MARFI-364475 format. One line per field, with one value per residue: residue number from 1; x, y, z of N, C-alpha, C in turn. Coordinates in Angstrom, 2 decimals. Example, Ala and Ser with C-alpha at 12.3 -4.5 7.8 and 13.67 -1.06 7.14 Angstrom:
<recs>
pos <- c(1:2)
nx <- c(13.19:12.85)
ny <- c(-5.69:-2.25)
nz <- c(7.80:7.08)
cax <- c(12.30:13.67)
cay <- c(-4.50:-1.06)
caz <- c(7.80:7.14)
cx <- c(13.20:12.90)
cy <- c(-3.30:0.03)
cz <- c(7.80:7.87)
</recs>
This chain:
<recs>
pos <- c(1:2:3:4:5:6:7:8:9:10:11:12:13:14:15:16:17:18:19:20:21:22:23:24:25:26:27:28:29:30:31:32:33:34:35:36:37:38:39:40:41:42:43:44:45:46:47:48:49:50:51:52:53:54:55:56:57:58:59:60:61:62:63:64:65:66:67:68:69:70:71:72:73:74:75:76:77:78:79:80:81:82:83:84:85:86:87:88:89:90:91:92:93:94:95:96:97:98:99:100:101:102:103:104:105:106:107:108:109:110:111:112:113:114:115:116:117:118:119:120:121:122:123:124:125:126:127:128:129:130:131:132:133:134:135:136:137:138:139:140:141:142:143:144:145:146:147:148:149:150:151:152:153:154:155:156:157:158:159:160:161)
nx <- c(18.57:16.82:16.81:15.53:14.40:13.87:12.00:9.95:9.35:8.36:6.09:4.57:4.22:2.75:0.46:-0.41:-1.06:-3.20:-4.96:-5.58:-6.88:-8.91:-10.03:-9.80:-7.53:-5.18:-4.49:-1.58:0.42:2.61:5.63:7.37:10.25:11.17:13.41:12.47:9.91:7.70:5.82:2.94:1.10:-1.80:-4.00:-7.50:-8.57:-11.08:-14.17:-17.18:-19.30:-18.15:-17.87:-20.57:-21.33:-19.85:-20.97:-23.50:-23.34:-22.25:-19.64:-18.25:-18.96:-17.80:-15.11:-14.63:-15.06:-13.02:-10.71:-10.94:-10.82:-8.19:-6.82:-7.52:-6.14:-3.58:-1.57:-0.77:0.11:2.14:3.94:4.89:6.16:8.11:9.61:10.78:12.19:13.68:13.25:11.31:7.83:6.48:4.30:1.21:-0.83:-3.68:-5.26:-8.04:-9.03:-11.96:-12.60:-10.36:-9.96:-7.82:-5.69:-3.71:-1.15:0.69:3.71:5.50:8.77:10.93:14.20:16.36:17.62:20.21:19.60:20.85:21.63:20.69:18.49:16.70:16.26:15.07:12.69:11.48:11.18:9.42:7.23:6.56:5.79:3.52:1.92:1.60:0.24:-2.11:-3.13:-3.67:-5.63:-7.61:-8.26:-9.28:-11.49:-13.02:-13.62:-15.22:-17.33:-18.39:-19.23:-21.19:-22.99:-23.81:-25.08:-27.21:-28.62:-29.39:-31.10:-33.14:-34.37:-37.36:-38.80:-39.03:-41.81)
ny <- c(5.45:3.42:2.09:3.32:1.21:-0.58:0.89:0.92:-1.82:-2.08:-0.44:-1.94:-4.32:-3.39:-2.53:-5.00:-6.27:-4.67:-5.21:-7.86:-7.56:-5.62:-6.28:-4.94:-3.71:-1.18:1.69:2.86:2.79:4.43:5.00:7.04:8.20:10.22:11.28:10.08:9.49:7.64:7.61:6.34:6.31:6.19:5.98:5.53:2.20:1.55:0.03:-1.09:-0.42:1.63:3.58:4.05:5.26:7.64:8.82:9.11:11.21:10.71:11.10:11.75:9.72:7.52:8.32:8.29:5.55:4.31:5.36:4.31:1.61:1.43:2.07:-0.17:-2.14:-1.39:-2.63:-4.88:-3.61:-2.05:-4.02:-4.94:-2.62:-2.36:-4.69:-4.13:-1.75:-2.14:-0.87:-0.03:0.71:3.46:5.09:5.49:6.86:7.69:9.01:9.83:11.21:11.90:13.44:13.46:10.82:9.71:7.97:8.24:7.09:7.38:6.52:6.62:6.16:4.54:5.47:4.40:1.13:-0.88:-4.00:-7.40:-9.06:-11.73:-12.42:-10.49:-11.20:-13.68:-12.94:-11.49:-13.54:-15.20:-13.47:-13.31:-15.97:-16.11:-14.29:-15.62:-17.91:-16.73:-15.74:-18.13:-19.19:-17.28:-17.68:-20.26:-19.74:-18.17:-20.09:-21.85:-20.15:-19.75:-22.36:-22.63:-20.66:-21.78:-24.09:-22.93:-21.80:-24.11:-25.23:-23.40:-23.66:-24.68:-27.87:-30.57:-32.45)
nz <- c(-3.54:-4.58:-7.85:-11.02:-12.45:-10.41:-8.93:-10.81:-10.84:-8.26:-8.43:-10.25:-8.79:-6.56:-7.93:-8.95:-6.55:-5.68:-7.76:-7.21:-4.76:-5.16:-7.51:-9.90:-12.21:-11.58:-13.60:-15.24:-13.02:-10.76:-8.97:-6.71:-4.97:-2.40:-0.31:2.74:2.01:0.20:-2.70:-4.18:-7.03:-9.13:-11.96:-12.59:-12.16:-11.34:-10.52:-12.24:-10.60:-9.11:-11.09:-11.63:-9.22:-9.39:-11.71:-10.74:-9.04:-6.55:-5.58:-3.24:-1.47:-2.78:-2.71:0.08:0.57:-1.01:0.17:2.76:2.11:1.15:3.50:5.00:3.63:3.96:5.50:4.00:1.65:2.71:3.57:1.12:0.16:2.15:1.68:-0.75:-0.31:1.95:4.28:7.14:7.05:8.56:8.59:6.89:4.38:2.33:-0.61:-2.67:-5.70:-7.12:-9.38:-11.16:-11.13:-9.77:-7.62:-4.75:-2.73:0.25:1.74:4.62:5.38:7.74:8.89:6.42:6.60:5.78:4.93:5.23:2.23:1.71:3.60:2.73:0.05:0.49:1.75:-0.33:-2.23:-0.83:-0.72:-3.43:-3.88:-2.25:-3.60:-6.08:-5.18:-4.20:-6.55:-7.90:-6.20:-6.55:-9.26:-9.07:-7.46:-9.21:-11.16:-9.66:-9.01:-11.56:-12.20:-10.27:-11.12:-13.55:-12.62:-11.21:-13.34:-14.71:-12.84:-12.85:-15.26:-16.92:-16.27:-18.56:-19.36)
cax <- c(18.40:16.28:16.95:14.25:13.86:13.34:10.78:8.92:8.95:7.55:4.79:3.86:3.86:1.65:-0.72:-0.85:-1.70:-4.50:-5.82:-6.07:-7.75:-10.03:-10.50:-9.62:-6.12:-4.92:-3.82:-0.42:0.95:3.93:6.19:8.50:10.84:11.79:13.84:11.87:8.51:7.46:4.48:2.41:-0.07:-2.31:-5.29:-8.48:-8.70:-12.44:-15.13:-18.39:-20.07:-17.49:-18.22:-21.96:-21.35:-19.35:-21.97:-24.69:-23.08:-21.89:-18.19:-17.75:-19.15:-16.78:-13.81:-14.52:-14.93:-11.69:-9.69:-11.07:-10.32:-6.73:-6.37:-7.69:-5.13:-2.27:-0.56:-0.23:0.86:3.36:4.86:5.52:7.09:9.25:10.46:11.53:13.06:14.51:12.95:9.98:6.86:6.03:3.04:0.57:-2.07:-4.12:-6.26:-8.63:-9.68:-12.92:-12.59:-9.31:-9.91:-6.45:-5.48:-2.34:-0.83:1.96:4.34:6.64:9.71:11.90:15.54:16.72:18.62:20.62:19.57:21.70:20.95:20.03:17.15:15.85:15.89:14.14:11.38:10.93:10.75:8.22:6.16:6.16:5.05:2.20:1.18:1.21:-0.79:-3.35:-3.62:-4.25:-6.88:-8.59:-8.70:-10.13:-12.73:-13.78:-14.15:-16.31:-18.45:-18.97:-19.95:-22.39:-23.90:-24.37:-26.02:-28.42:-29.36:-30.00:-32.20:-34.21:-35.04:-38.56:-38.58:-39.86:-42.60)
cay <- c(4.19:2.45:2.48:3.52:-0.12:-1.15:1.64:0.42:-3.14:-1.84:0.06:-3.07:-5.24:-2.78:-2.58:-6.40:-6.55:-4.00:-5.94:-9.03:-7.16:-4.79:-6.95:-4.09:-3.32:0.25:2.09:3.74:2.92:5.05:5.15:7.95:8.19:11.51:11.17:8.90:9.42:6.93:7.92:5.42:6.95:5.55:6.46:4.48:1.13:1.66:-0.99:-0.53:0.19:2.91:4.52:4.42:6.23:8.93:9.40:9.41:12.34:10.24:11.08:11.78:8.36:6.68:8.74:7.77:4.09:3.93:5.70:3.32:0.35:1.49:1.97:-1.56:-2.96:-0.74:-3.56:-5.67:-2.72:-1.65:-5.15:-4.94:-1.49:-2.69:-5.72:-3.51:-0.66:-2.55:0.04:-0.22:1.78:3.92:5.81:5.32:7.60:7.57:9.98:9.55:12.36:11.37:14.23:12.98:9.37:9.43:7.52:8.43:6.54:7.87:5.65:7.25:5.11:4.78:5.67:3.17:0.25:-1.81:-5.38:-8.34:-9.39:-13.03:-12.36:-9.65:-12.01:-14.71:-12.29:-11.19:-14.81:-15.60:-12.57:-13.72:-17.23:-15.77:-13.65:-16.66:-18.74:-15.94:-15.69:-19.44:-19.30:-16.41:-18.37:-21.36:-19.12:-17.76:-21.32:-22.35:-19.23:-20.02:-23.63:-22.35:-19.92:-22.74:-24.95:-22.15:-21.68:-25.40:-25.42:-22.45:-24.06:-25.52:-29.30:-31.13:-33.60)
caz <- c(-2.85:-5.53:-9.25:-11.71:-12.78:-9.15:-8.63:-11.74:-10.35:-7.07:-8.90:-10.85:-7.72:-5.81:-8.80:-8.96:-5.27:-5.69:-8.69:-6.49:-3.66:-5.59:-8.72:-11.08:-12.29:-11.71:-14.84:-15.15:-11.66:-10.67:-7.63:-6.60:-3.65:-2.07:1.08:3.36:1.59:-1.06:-3.21:-5.18:-7.63:-10.35:-12.47:-12.84:-11.19:-10.82:-10.94:-12.85:-9.50:-8.80:-12.15:-11.41:-8.12:-9.90:-12.61:-9.94:-8.16:-5.22:-5.57:-1.86:-0.93:-3.40:-2.17:1.44:0.50:-1.51:1.17:3.84:1.56:1.13:4.90:5.41:2.96:4.12:6.04:2.87:0.77:3.44:3.53:-0.20:0.12:3.02:1.05:-1.85:0.15:3.08:5.37:7.72:6.83:9.87:8.44:5.59:4.13:0.95:-1.04:-3.98:-6.31:-8.10:-10.62:-12.06:-10.95:-9.37:-6.25:-4.32:-1.41:0.77:2.72:5.28:5.73:8.80:8.33:5.73:7.17:4.73:5.43:4.52:0.97:1.73:4.18:1.88:-1.10:0.98:1.96:-1.64:-2.83:-0.11:-1.16:-4.78:-3.75:-1.71:-4.69:-7.04:-4.55:-4.16:-7.93:-8.17:-5.44:-7.20:-10.48:-8.62:-6.99:-10.40:-11.77:-8.81:-9.19:-12.88:-12.07:-9.47:-11.99:-14.51:-11.89:-10.94:-14.60:-14.98:-11.90:-13.17:-16.50:-16.69:-16.56:-19.62:-18.87)
cx <- c(17.88:16.45:15.56:13.60:13.23:12.05:9.64:8.43:8.04:6.15:3.95:3.38:2.70:0.36:-1.29:-1.59:-3.09:-5.47:-6.38:-7.10:-9.02:-10.67:-10.50:-8.18:-5.99:-4.18:-2.65:0.11:2.36:4.34:7.33:8.98:11.57:12.15:13.26:10.37:8.42:6.01:4.12:1.13:-0.48:-3.65:-6.22:-8.52:-10.08:-13.32:-16.31:-19.25:-19.48:-17.88:-19.67:-22.09:-20.90:-20.40:-23.26:-24.48:-22.69:-20.38:-17.64:-17.85:-18.08:-15.40:-13.62:-14.31:-13.53:-10.60:-9.74:-10.55:-8.80:-6.16:-6.44:-6.63:-3.72:-1.20:0.07:0.62:2.18:4.39:5.61:6.55:8.32:10.19:11.30:12.55:14.02:14.30:11.52:9.09:6.32:4.71:2.53:-0.64:-2.40:-5.19:-6.75:-9.33:-10.64:-12.89:-11.57:-9.18:-8.49:-6.41:-4.00:-2.18:0.55:2.46:5.52:7.52:10.57:13.25:15.98:17.84:18.96:20.62:20.56:20.93:20.19:18.65:16.19:15.37:14.89:12.75:10.72:10.42:9.48:7.02:5.65:5.39:3.64:1.34:0.71:0.11:-2.13:-3.96:-4.29:-5.58:-7.98:-9.14:-9.63:-11.49:-13.62:-14.39:-15.34:-17.54:-19.15:-19.76:-21.26:-23.43:-24.57:-25.39:-27.31:-29.26:-30.08:-31.19:-33.38:-34.95:-36.27:-38.28:-39.54:-40.55:-42.84)
cy <- c(3.12:2.98:2.68:2.19:-0.75:-0.44:1.18:-0.97:-3.00:-1.36:-1.08:-4.04:-4.68:-2.81:-4.00:-6.74:-5.91:-4.70:-7.19:-8.65:-6.45:-5.31:-6.07:-3.62:-1.81:0.54:3.01:3.90:3.50:5.19:6.16:7.95:9.51:11.48:9.90:8.79:8.75:7.20:6.92:6.04:6.18:6.17:5.26:3.45:1.13:0.54:-0.30:0.16:1.55:3.97:4.98:5.44:7.61:9.59:9.75:10.55:11.95:10.09:11.01:10.40:7.42:7.03:8.17:6.25:3.68:4.23:4.72:1.96:0.34:1.44:0.52:-2.47:-2.42:-1.68:-4.38:-4.80:-2.31:-2.77:-5.20:-3.82:-1.79:-3.70:-5.13:-2.49:-1.08:-1.66:-0.18:0.98:2.17:4.69:5.61:6.23:7.49:8.61:9.58:10.81:11.86:12.14:13.73:11.46:8.90:9.04:7.70:7.89:7.02:6.92:6.42:6.13:5.52:5.02:4.36:2.41:-0.75:-3.23:-6.25:-8.82:-10.71:-12.99:-11.54:-10.45:-13.08:-14.13:-11.99:-12.46:-15.32:-14.77:-12.97:-15.04:-16.98:-15.18:-14.69:-17.55:-18.01:-15.88:-17.01:-19.64:-18.45:-17.08:-19.53:-20.83:-18.72:-18.99:-21.85:-21.47:-19.48:-21.33:-23.43:-21.61:-20.86:-23.66:-24.20:-22.01:-22.98:-25.65:-24.51:-22.82:-24.89:-26.97:-29.75:-32.38:-34.57)
cz <- c(-3.81:-6.94:-9.86:-12.06:-11.55:-8.73:-9.53:-11.31:-9.13:-7.47:-9.47:-9.77:-6.89:-6.63:-8.87:-7.68:-5.21:-6.64:-8.02:-5.44:-4.13:-6.88:-9.96:-11.06:-12.44:-13.01:-14.51:-13.72:-11.67:-9.22:-7.71:-5.16:-3.45:-0.59:1.69:3.05:0.23:-1.46:-4.30:-5.72:-8.88:-10.71:-12.63:-11.74:-10.56:-11.37:-11.64:-11.79:-9.12:-9.82:-12.00:-10.28:-8.58:-10.77:-11.89:-8.96:-6.74:-5.08:-4.14:-1.22:-1.48:-2.84:-0.77:1.43:0.06:-0.50:2.34:3.37:1.59:2.55:5.37:4.80:3.16:4.66:4.91:1.94:1.42:3.46:2.19:-0.29:0.96:2.37:-0.08:-1.35:1.24:4.30:5.85:7.40:8.20:9.80:7.02:5.52:2.65:0.66:-2.43:-4.46:-7.39:-9.42:-11.62:-12.03:-10.59:-7.89:-5.94:-2.91:-1.01:1.86:3.32:5.81:6.92:8.13:7.69:6.44:6.08:5.27:4.67:3.30:1.02:2.39:3.32:0.68:-0.68:1.19:0.63:-2.33:-2.17:-0.58:-2.55:-4.75:-3.24:-2.80:-5.70:-6.47:-4.52:-5.56:-8.30:-7.44:-6.06:-8.46:-10.12:-8.17:-8.17:-11.08:-10.97:-8.95:-10.52:-12.86:-11.31:-10.31:-12.98:-13.84:-11.60:-12.21:-14.92:-14.09:-12.23:-14.45:-16.17:-17.09:-17.65:-19.10:-19.99)
</recs>
């Protein structure tokens, strides 16, 4: 159904979405398709706080958090998968293994329906515009946060008399 190049594009797009949502880019994202099950797996993608939890022996807490996070973002991830495959995602599940630092998400697809190419292309273009806009908003947010940090530093400095 999907070429290897298209699967690689899907893996990159899903990794980009997670980087926007979780603020850390997953390493080595891979997608495979077997029948109506699409698997998205990657290593890493952990924040400094995540690493502290692992080193502090709180792997179970981190695993539960990441799995709940992925469930909360499943609608966005499923939209991306649907736009690439042309099939509706009917079930999503995710698992995180703290030992190997591997995250795996499973998307169960409905029977593939070949959509007309024009609506599919329009949805994909819309998705890319949304992604670019989100990226711009994130950059703006980072600039504002930096300005705020500088203002706080200036306010904390002792005044010269």
